[in-house]
N, C-alpha and C positions, 0 to 999 in steps of 0.2 A: 582939526575937526571942528565943525560949526557947533554952536550952542543949540541949534534947532533940534527938536525931538525927532524929526524925520527930515532927511536931506535928499534933494533931487539934483542929479547931475546929468549932463550929456557927455558921454564918452564915445566919440566917433559916432557910429550908428546906433549905439546902445543908450537907453535911458537907465540910469543906475539909481536905485532907491536904497538908502541906508537907514535902518532903524537905529536911533541914536540916543537911547536911554540905558547905557550899559550898567549903571549902578542899580537900575530897576529891572535888570535882565531884559531890557528893551520891551517892557510891557506896554501895550497899546493904550493910548488915551483917545478921547473923542476927536480932539484936534488932529491927531495923527491919521485916523481913519478917514476923516473928511478931506484932509489934504491929499491923502493917497488916492482917493477916488477921483478928485479933481485933476490930479496930475495924470492918472491913467487915461482919463477921458481925453485930455489934451494930447498925450502921446499917441493915442489910437488914431487921432486925426493928422498927426505930423508925419509926412512922408519921409522925413529925414531919419526918423526912429524906426529901426527894423526889429528891435527886440527890447525887452525890459528885463533887468536883473535886480533882484532884491536880496539884501544881505543884512546881517545885524552887527553892530559895533561891539567890540570887546570879545574876550575869549570864552566867556561862560555860556552865552545864549544867543541863538538867532532871535527868539522871542518866546518868553515864558507865558504869554497869554494877555488878557486884558488887565487893566489896573484894578484888581479885585477890591483892594481897600477903598478906592474911590467909589466903586459900584456899591459896596456895602454901606458906606457912609451916606450915599445918595438915597438908597432905599430906606435906610433907617430914618432919614430926615424927611422922606416923602417928596423929595425933589425929582424933577423929570430927567435928571442926567442919566440914570441907569438905562431907562428905556430908549432915550435919545441915542445913547452910545450903541446899544445893541442894534437899533435900526440902521444907524450909519455904518456899523461894522458889517452887518449882513449885506448892505448894499456894496461895500467894497469887495467882500468875498464874491459876490455875483459878478462884479465888474472884472475880477480876475478870471473867474470861470469862463466868461464870454469874451475875454480880451482877444482881439483879432490877430495878434502877432505873438511870436514866441515870448513866454514869460518864464524866466529861469530863476528859481529860488535856490539860494545857497544856504543850506540848513545845517549849521554847526551847533554844537552844544545842545542846550535845552530847546526843544520845539514842542510847545504844549498849548492847548486852548486856542486863544486868538492867534498865536503864532502858526498853528496848523492852518487856520483859515486863510492867512495871507501867503501860504506856500503850497499846500497840497492840491489846490485847484488850478495851479499853473500847469503849463504844458510840459515843463521840464523841472524835475525836483532832484537836487543834487545833495547827497549826504557827504559829510567828512567822516574821519575816524572818530570824532568826538560826539557825533549826533546821538541824542537821547530823545525819542519821540514818545508822547503819551497823551491820552485824553482822560485826565483824572477827575472830570467834573462831578461824578456821582459822589466823590468823597467830600465835596463842599456843598452838597444838596442841589447841584445843578444837573445838567445832562450834557452829553457831548455835542455841542452846538457847532456854530460856524461851518455848517454843511456836513456835519458828522452823519446826519441822517441820509445823505447822498453817498458819500464815499465809503463809509463803513460797511454797508451791506453789499458793496461792490468789491470788497476785498475777497481773496480766494476762500472758498468754503465758508466756515463759520467764524473766521478770524475777526471779522468786524464786530460781531456780537461779543466775542471774548474781550476785545479791546474796550468796548463800550462799558461792559459791566465790571471789569476788573481794574481799569485804568493802568494796565500793564505797561511798563516802560520798555521800549524797544531800542536796542542799539543798532548800529549801522547795518549789519548783515540782515537783521530781522526787518528793518524798514524796507530793504530791497525785496525780501521774501514776501512781504505783505503787499507790495505794490505801492507803499506810501511814497517812496522815492523811486526815481527812474535810473539814477546813476550814482556810483560812488567815485568821487575824485578826492584824493587827499588834500587837506586844507592848504598845504604848502604849494599846491599847484593852482590855487584859485586866482591869484593875481594874473597868472599867465592865461587862465581860462577867460577872465574878464577882458584882457587885452585882445585875445583872438576874436571874441564876440564883438568888441568895439570896432575891430578892423573889418567887420563885415562877413566873417566866416559863418557858415550856416551852423546853428546850434547843434543839430543832429550830428553833423560831421565832426565838430569840435569835441562833443561829449563822447562820441563813439571812439574817437582817437585817444582821449584822455582818461576814460573810465578804467577802473580796476575791479577785480573780483573781490568779493567779501563772502567767505564760505557761510552757508546756512548754519544756524546754531539753535537757539531755544525753540523757536516756533516749529522748525522742521522736526525737531525731536518729539514734539508734543502735538503735531498736527492731527494725527488720527484721533486722538482723544478729544481735542478741541472740536473737531467737526462732529464727532459722535455726541458730545455732551451739549454743545452750545446750539445745536439744531432743535433742541426741545421746544415745546410750544408755550412755555411760560417760565418765568424766573424760578418759580417753585420747582418746576420740572428739571431745570438746569441744576439747581442745588441738590435735588434728590439724586440725580444722575452722578453728580460729583461725589456725593456721600457714598454711593454704591461702588465707586471705582476703587476705593481703598489703596490709593497710592499717595506718596508724599506730595506729588503735584496736585492731585485732586483735593487733598486736605487743605493745602495752602491756598488754593484757588477759591475754595468754598469759604474759608475763613476771611479772605480778602473781601469777597462780595458781601459777606455779612456785616462788615464794618461800615459799609456805605449807607447813605440815606435810603431807607426802604422806598420812599416815594420816588426819589430820583432814579433808583434802580428800575422801578416799574416804568417810569417815563422813558428811560433809555431803551428798555427792551421794546416798548411799543414804537418808539420813533425809528429804530433800526428796521423793524418789520414793515412799518408803513412806508419808510423811505425807499425800500427796495422797488416799489412800484411807482414812484413819483419822479417827475422831472426835477432838475436841480432847483429851478426857481420855486416850484411848489414845495420842495423840501425847506427852502429858506422861509417861505411864508408860514409853513407849519411850525418851524422852530420859533418864529417871532410870536406866534400864538402861545406856544409853550412858555417862552421866557417871560411873557407878560404875567402869566399865572404864577410862575416860580418867584418873581420879584415881589408879588403880592402875598407870598406865603411865609412859611417859618424856616424850613430846613436850610435854605441858602444862607441866611444870616447866621444860623447856628453853626453851619459848617465852616463859614469864613471865620467866625469868632474862634472856633476851636482850632483851626488850622493856621490862621494868619494873625488874628488879633491877640487872643490870650495864649495861643499855642499850647493848650493843655492836651490836645489830641483826644478829647473826650466829649464829642458832640452829643447833645441830648435831642435825638431825632424825634419828631412827632408826626405820625405815629412811629413807635420804636421797632415794630416788627412788620414783616412783609404781610402777614395774614391780617393785620389791622389796617392796611391800606385800602381805602374805599375805591372800588372800580369806577364808580360814578364820578369821583373826583379826578381820577386819571382821565376819563373821557372828557371832562370839562376843560382840561388843559389843552385839548385839541380843537375846541369849538372856535368858530369864526369870531373875529374881533369887530365886525361891522366897519365903521368909518376908520377905525384904527389899524386895519390890516396893513401889512408891509407892502409897499409899492416899490417895485424894482424898475 
């Protein structure tokens, strides 16, 4: 395996991308997302390439997200890296969404944050038996970005809002149930899957032949309650509805939401509602507006400190309570950026 953080190969008619930072759970850097966008643009024009496959090196993760520590240090130092990273990352996500050929993501192990962005927008998303998907950003004072405002409200029922506000971790069966992935193929079959795609077989035919069933579990069991509660018209309304349910599930879910950044929780609620009516590109432009304000604020740094730097699990959110979050400040996060708008 090469020392490169991201590896590009031609295998027959397939372009193969390998995220190659296994010790860092294949977390994305700016160099990786820039290189990925350039390679996708080239393969889109290359008639010899009929599809693109993306995978992660190592057993633990497809991709755990962006390099949060680097983003934290950049923001603290006032350097442009953080916003430059997000701009380039969102451009890569858009390139994947609009890629004119089949884009097959092989999603094993941890698939979170930025790892979602480089997989879920592809035409074909394949889970293994080890897949663990989540959008846990509100727990670090961020919001479910990388196109979360587009794909989350398009999940069945109110599942997207539930995932956005709780950061719930989905295993293989539930990623299928939610529409996050399109197929389940055991990891032991992936080499054969790649070989068949490289030989020029149509992705739909290959995946239909190789897919296996994964019985519905957690989400199916709680779907009625999720749809009932998470359709409410505010975060406060959702929490009140959870409190009124008086079940172990509702108590645990409410407790989880209340540990998150109140500001980020309000942002996530608003973005999912707004994104339901927006095109993909407009969702990405909205998220870039939001992330500019988050990087300039407090909770992102406090959340990363408590989770990744000091690991004390005790973030000091400001404000500390939902009722203290100023609606005008939430509105301001969605305001245009003028000359600094995201250009796709």
